[in-house]
C-alpha positions as CSV (number, residue, x, y, z in Angstrom):
1,M,-0.1,-0.1,0.1
2,I,1.0,3.4,-0.6
3,A,0.8,4.6,2.8
4,H,3.0,1.9,3.9
5,V,5.5,3.2,1.5
6,A,5.4,6.5,2.6
7,A,5.3,5.6,6.2
8,A,8.7,3.5,6.0
9,G,10.6,6.8,4.4
10,E,11.1,6.2,0.9
11,R,12.5,9.2,-0.9
12,S,11.7,7.9,-4.3
13,G,8.3,7.8,-5.1
14,R,6.8,9.2,-8.5
15,V,3.8,9.6,-9.7
16,V,3.9,8.2,-13.6
17,L,1.2,9.8,-16.4
18,W,0.8,7.4,-19.0
19,H,0.1,8.7,-22.6
20,G,-0.8,6.1,-25.3
21,G,-1.1,7.4,-29.0
22,S,-4.6,8.9,-28.0
23,P,-4.7,13.0,-28.2
24,T,-8.1,12.7,-25.3
25,V,-6.8,12.6,-21.8
26,S,-9.2,12.9,-19.0
27,R,-8.0,16.0,-16.9
28,F,-9.4,14.4,-13.7
29,A,-7.0,11.8,-14.1
30,I,-4.0,14.4,-13.9
31,D,-5.4,16.2,-11.2
32,A,-6.2,13.1,-9.0
33,A,-2.4,12.3,-10.0
34,M,-1.3,15.9,-8.3
35,V,-3.3,15.0,-5.5
36,L,-1.1,11.9,-4.8
37,G,1.8,13.8,-5.5
38,K,1.3,16.4,-3.0
39,T,0.0,13.9,-0.6
40,F,3.5,11.8,-0.5
41,Q,5.6,14.7,-1.8
42,A,6.4,12.6,-4.9
43,E,8.1,13.5,-8.3
44,V,5.7,13.9,-11.5
45,E,6.9,12.1,-14.9
46,S,4.9,12.3,-17.6
47,L,5.6,9.0,-20.0
48,Y,4.4,9.3,-23.5
49,V,4.7,5.6,-25.3
50,E,5.4,5.6,-28.9
51,D,3.6,2.1,-30.0
52,Q,6.8,0.3,-31.8
53,Q,3.7,-2.0,-33.6
54,L,3.1,1.3,-35.3
55,F,6.3,1.9,-36.7
56,D,6.7,-1.9,-37.6
57,L,3.6,-1.5,-39.6
58,A,4.7,1.9,-41.5
59,E,7.9,0.1,-42.7
60,F,5.6,-2.1,-45.2
61,P,4.7,-0.5,-48.7
62,F,1.0,-1.0,-48.3
63,A,0.5,0.7,-44.8
64,R,-2.2,3.4,-45.3
65,T,-3.5,5.7,-43.3
66,I,-6.9,7.5,-43.6
67,S,-6.9,11.4,-43.8
68,M,-8.4,14.0,-41.0
69,S,-11.2,14.9,-43.6
70,G,-12.2,11.4,-44.1
71,G,-11.0,11.3,-47.7
72,D,-8.6,9.0,-49.3
73,W,-6.7,6.8,-48.0
74,E,-2.8,8.0,-47.5
75,P,0.9,6.9,-47.5
76,L,2.5,7.1,-44.0
77,P,5.9,7.6,-44.1
78,V,8.0,6.5,-40.8
79,E,9.1,10.4,-40.7
80,T,5.8,11.5,-40.5
81,L,4.5,9.2,-38.1
82,E,7.3,10.1,-35.8
83,R,6.6,13.7,-36.5
84,K,2.8,14.0,-35.5
85,M,3.6,11.4,-32.4
86,R,6.7,13.8,-31.0
87,A,4.3,16.6,-31.5
88,L,1.2,15.0,-29.4
89,A,4.0,14.1,-26.8
90,A,5.0,17.7,-26.6
91,A,1.4,18.9,-26.0
92,L,0.7,16.1,-23.4
93,H,3.9,17.2,-21.5
94,Q,3.1,20.7,-21.5
95,Q,-0.1,20.3,-19.7
96,V,1.4,17.6,-17.3
97,A,3.9,20.2,-16.7
98,E,1.4,23.2,-16.3
99,A,-0.5,20.7,-13.7
100,A,3.0,20.1,-11.6
101,G,3.8,23.7,-11.9
102,T,0.4,24.7,-9.9
103,A,0.6,21.7,-7.7
104,G,4.4,22.8,-6.9
105,L,5.4,19.5,-7.9
106,P,8.9,18.5,-9.6
107,C,8.1,17.3,-13.3
108,Q,10.2,15.5,-16.0
109,S,9.0,13.9,-19.2
110,R,10.3,11.5,-21.3
111,V,9.3,9.4,-24.8
112,M,10.0,5.7,-25.1
113,R,9.2,3.6,-28.0
114,D,8.5,0.1,-27.3
115,D,5.4,-1.9,-26.2
116,P,3.4,-0.1,-24.4
117,L,3.2,-2.3,-21.5
118,R,6.9,-3.1,-21.4
119,A,8.1,0.6,-21.9
120,L,5.5,1.6,-18.6
121,S,7.3,-1.4,-16.8
122,L,10.8,-0.5,-17.6
123,A,10.3,3.1,-16.5
124,C,8.8,2.2,-13.3
125,A,11.6,-0.2,-12.7
126,M,14.1,2.7,-13.3
127,N,13.7,5.0,-11.0
128,G,11.4,2.9,-8.0
129,P,11.2,2.0,-5.3
130,W,7.6,2.7,-5.6
131,N,5.5,4.2,-8.5
132,V,1.5,5.2,-9.0
133,I,0.7,4.9,-12.5
134,A,-2.1,7.4,-14.0
135,V,-3.9,6.1,-16.9
136,C,-4.5,9.3,-18.5
137,E,-6.4,8.0,-21.5
138,P,-9.9,7.5,-20.5
139,L,-11.1,4.2,-19.6
140,T,-13.4,2.6,-22.1
141,A,-15.6,-0.9,-21.1
142,G,-13.0,-2.6,-23.2
143,D,-10.3,-1.8,-21.4
144,N,-10.4,-4.7,-18.9
145,T,-7.5,-6.8,-20.2
146,R,-5.3,-3.8,-20.8
147,L,-5.6,-2.9,-17.0
148,A,-5.4,-6.7,-16.1
149,N,-1.9,-7.1,-18.1
150,L,-0.7,-3.8,-16.4
151,F,-1.1,-5.2,-13.2
152,E,0.1,-8.5,-14.0
153,Q,3.2,-7.0,-15.9
154,V,4.4,-3.8,-14.2
155,R,5.3,-5.0,-11.3
156,D,7.0,-1.5,-9.9
157,T,3.4,-0.1,-9.0
158,T,1.7,0.2,-6.0
159,G,-1.7,1.4,-7.3
160,V,-3.3,2.7,-10.5
161,I,-5.2,5.9,-11.1
162,V,-8.3,5.5,-13.8
163,A,-11.0,7.8,-15.0
164,G,-14.1,7.1,-16.8
165,P,-15.2,8.9,-19.9
166,L,-18.3,10.7,-17.5
167,V,-15.9,11.8,-14.9
168,R,-17.0,15.1,-13.8
169,R,-15.2,16.2,-10.5
170,S,-11.8,15.5,-8.7
171,E,-13.0,17.6,-5.7
172,G,-14.7,16.2,-2.8
173,P,-14.6,13.5,0.0
174,V,-12.1,10.7,-0.2
175,V,-14.1,7.4,-0.2
176,A,-12.3,4.2,0.7
177,V,-14.0,0.8,-0.4
178,V,-12.9,-1.7,2.0
179,E,-13.5,-5.9,1.1
180,E,-11.4,-7.5,3.2
181,F,-10.8,-7.0,7.2
182,Y,-6.5,-6.9,6.8
183,R,-7.2,-3.9,4.1
184,L,-9.2,-2.2,6.8
185,G,-6.1,0.1,8.3
186,P,-4.2,0.3,5.5
187,M,-7.0,1.7,3.1
188,L,-8.2,4.2,6.1
189,K,-4.6,5.5,6.4
190,T,-4.0,5.9,3.0
191,A,-7.6,7.9,2.5
192,L,-6.9,9.7,5.6
193,R,-3.2,11.2,4.2
194,I,-4.8,11.6,0.8
195,S,-8.0,14.1,2.6
196,E,-5.3,16.3,4.4
197,T,-4.1,17.2,1.0
198,N,-7.1,18.9,0.1
199,D,-8.9,19.3,3.8
200,N,-11.6,16.8,2.9
201,E,-13.5,14.1,4.7
202,V,-13.1,10.4,4.4
203,R,-16.0,7.9,4.0
204,L,-14.9,4.6,4.7
205,C,-17.5,2.0,3.5
206,V,-16.7,-1.9,4.0
207,V,-18.5,-4.0,1.6
208,G,-19.8,-7.8,2.0
209,S,-21.7,-10.6,1.0
210,V,-23.1,-11.8,4.4
211,A,-24.9,-9.5,6.8
212,D,-23.2,-10.9,10.2
213,E,-19.5,-10.7,9.0
214,L,-20.6,-7.6,7.2
215,G,-22.1,-6.4,10.7
216,W,-18.8,-7.5,12.8
217,M,-16.4,-6.0,10.0
218,E,-18.7,-2.5,10.2
219,A,-17.8,-2.5,14.1
220,E,-14.5,-3.1,13.9
221,A,-14.2,0.0,11.5
222,R,-16.0,1.9,14.0
223,I,-13.6,1.3,16.9
224,L,-10.9,1.8,14.8
225,C,-12.3,5.3,13.6
226,G,-13.2,5.9,16.9
227,D,-9.7,7.6,17.8
228,P,-9.8,11.0,18.8
229,E,-7.2,11.9,16.5
230,F,-9.6,11.7,13.1
231,E,-13.0,10.7,14.3
232,S,-14.4,13.9,13.2
233,R,-12.8,13.4,10.1
234,V,-14.0,10.0,9.3
235,S,-17.4,8.5,9.0
236,V,-18.5,4.4,8.5
237,E,-20.9,2.8,6.2
238,S,-21.7,-0.3,5.3
239,V,-23.0,-1.9,1.7
240,L,-24.5,-5.5,1.4
241,A,-23.7,-6.9,-2.5
242,A,-23.5,-10.0,-3.9
243,N,-20.0,-11.1,-4.9
244,D,-18.7,-9.5,-8.2
245,D,-21.9,-7.0,-8.6
246,P,-20.5,-3.4,-8.5
247,A,-24.4,-2.0,-8.6
248,P,-24.3,-1.2,-5.0
249,L,-21.2,0.2,-5.0
250,L,-21.5,2.6,-8.1
251,N,-24.8,3.7,-6.4
252,M,-23.0,4.5,-2.9
253,L,-20.2,6.6,-5.3
254,R,-23.2,8.4,-7.2
255,V,-24.9,9.5,-3.7
256,Y,-21.5,10.6,-2.1
257,K,-19.9,12.3,-4.5
258,P,-16.5,11.6,-3.8
259,G,-13.3,13.9,-5.7
260,L,-11.1,10.4,-5.3
261,A,-12.3,6.9,-4.4
262,L,-10.0,4.2,-3.7
263,A,-10.6,0.4,-4.2
264,Q,-8.8,-3.0,-4.7
265,Y,-8.0,-4.4,-8.0
266,G,-10.2,-7.5,-8.7
267,G,-12.8,-6.4,-6.0
268,R,-16.7,-5.7,-7.0
269,L,-15.7,-2.7,-8.4
270,I,-13.2,-4.2,-11.1
271,A,-13.5,-7.7,-10.8
272,P,-11.3,-10.3,-12.6
273,E,-12.5,-10.9,-16.1
274,A,-15.8,-8.7,-15.7
275,S,-16.6,-6.1,-18.2
276,L,-15.8,-2.7,-17.2
277,R,-19.3,-1.2,-19.0
278,P,-20.7,-0.8,-15.7
279,L,-18.3,1.3,-14.1
280,T,-17.5,3.3,-17.3
281,R,-21.3,4.3,-17.6
282,Q,-21.3,5.5,-14.1
283,L,-18.3,6.6,-12.5
284,E,-17.9,10.1,-11.8
285,C,-14.6,10.4,-9.5
286,P,-11.2,9.4,-10.4
287,L,-10.7,5.8,-9.0
288,L,-7.1,4.5,-7.1
289,L,-6.9,0.9,-7.7
290,V,-4.7,-0.6,-5.3
291,R,-2.9,-4.1,-5.5
């Protein structure tokens, strides 16, 4: 967990903003990345990855691209592809640099040409020991495989920020979704650290599929949150939800209107091999997924 690493006094934390070939970026994902950077005094890196496969394809004589006007198919010289990508990378890097400057964070930029996930993995491994990745392109319903591969292949990361196409805010309470008892303390600690950055309240949402077990975990959460140091800043809620059903959690997020939500990857919000369609149709804030 991020809070554990920060508490251990690590000095080399980074928030890596990952850009692909799309000019579409979520400013809310960038906002959330800056909040994480400020929370943990982390450096920000804007990483643009030129997909090597596109350059390999451009080498073939039959490679063509359609013009922006929707007209004829045109040749795509490698030099043209490279020039367009470098121009897009520069624009995206500038957007991140301006946000980092406003947040008072150190920022660097990098362009890599490789398989996208391999490039991301190499970038994170170069400057560990911990990284948070912000996926700058809005999450789509078909991104479940890409997200699964990211968590599987990029090991030097403690969390991933995603934002769907309907995200509309990055300010408001911090909601921490807890589905397993052993995560209760770390998730609360992380949410509290993040909430201090923007002086927001924390809503701790414990989730279960069996009423008795959920009641026990809620009682334990209330004991934990009864610490006078932060009891006025934390509220505890419980949500009864069937396994792999994101609907009750999405409804809870809609009601609470958080600026950032925390949840485990592989839980109900993003279950293994499940479609991301419900999430992308309803998520209104950035989501920090932790391992």
